[in-house]
N, C-alpha and C positions, 0 to 999 in steps of 0.2 A: 507240280501244279500251285500248290499252296503260296509259293514265292510269287506265282504271275497273277492269283487271286488278290496278292496282299497289294502287289504292284498295282493292279487296276481299282483297287477299292480307295487307294491312296490318292490316286487321280480323280476318281468321282468324288471323295471328300474335299480335295481341294477346288474342283469345280463348283461345288456345292456352298463349300464357304465363302467363295469370292462372289455368287449370286447372293447369298444370304449380307454379306457385307456392303454389297450395293444397297440392297432395299433398306438395312441399318442406317446407310449414310442419308438416304434421302429421307427417311422418317426424322433423323436428326436434325437435319435441314430445314424441314418444316417445323419440327418443334421448337429449333431456335429462331425462327422467323415469327412464330407465333406468339413465343415469349418477347421479343422485341417489341412487339405492337399490341401487349396484353391490354393496355390502358385504353387504347382505342377499341379493341374488338369488346372488352366490359362495357364502354361506354354506349355503343351501338348494340349491344346484347349480339354480338356475332358469334357467340360459341360453335353453335352446331354447324354452320357453314364451314367455319375454319377447322373444325375438329374434324370433319370427314377425311381430308387429304391425310390427316396424321393415321387415323384407324385404317385406311385403306392400305396406307405402307405397313401398317403393323401386320395387317392380314397378310400380306405378300411376303413379309420377313417370316411369318410363322409357318406358311407353306413351306417355305424352304427349309425350317428348322425341323419340320417333321418328315420331310423327306429325307433329311439327314440322320434323323434318330429312327429312322425306318431300315435305312442302309446299315447303320451301327449294329442294330438288333439282329439282322441278317448275319453280317459278318460275323459279329460273336457267336453265334449260333454255329456258323458253319465253321468256325476256327476250334470249336469244341468237340464237333460232330465229325471233322476231317479224319483225325487219326484212326477211329473206330471204324470208318467206313473202309480207310485204305486197307487196315487189317482183313477185315471182311474181304474185300475184294482179292487179297495176295491170298487167302486161305482158298476161298473158292475157285480161283484159277490153278493152284496147286492141287487141289482135289480132282479138277476136270482135265488134268494132265497125266491122269491116272497113278499118280503117289498117294502112297498110304498116309495117312495123317496120323500122328501121334501127339501126345502132350509135349515132348522135347522140341518137336518142329513147331508147334505154335508158341513155346515158352521163346524160342530164337527169333522167330517173326516178330513177335510182341516186342521184344528186346530191342530188336533193330527199330522197329517204329517207334518206340519211344524215345531212342535216343535221338532219331532225326527230330521227333517232337519238342524235345529238350532244347535242343540247338536251336531249333526255330523260334523256342520261347527266351531264349537268352538274346539273339540276334535280332529279331522280329517280334518285339511285343504286342501283347493286344492291343487292339485300336483302342 
């Protein structure tokens, strides 16, 4: 499950990064045009009309960056919580099947999940 979540989040990060890159390219292109004509713009006091498209492009870029940041925070939180939830779910399932729970069983389940978590840390590092 964790591997599917990592694959899906990587795809989402790629999509968001390409959208942000498009907005950044638009903003930089507008800034380049603005700087090339800065003498004319200053002469006729056209700073505000020419500055608005640049600021609008920056707003679009920031919206994408905010979405990426929220997704990053969500994935980091899920990454930290998932081993604990897996252990809890495993223990609940074990008890609901009518088995007797003791400390050694909990330790063995914990060790198995921690080994899985460590392998995941080595292979798929946190975003």
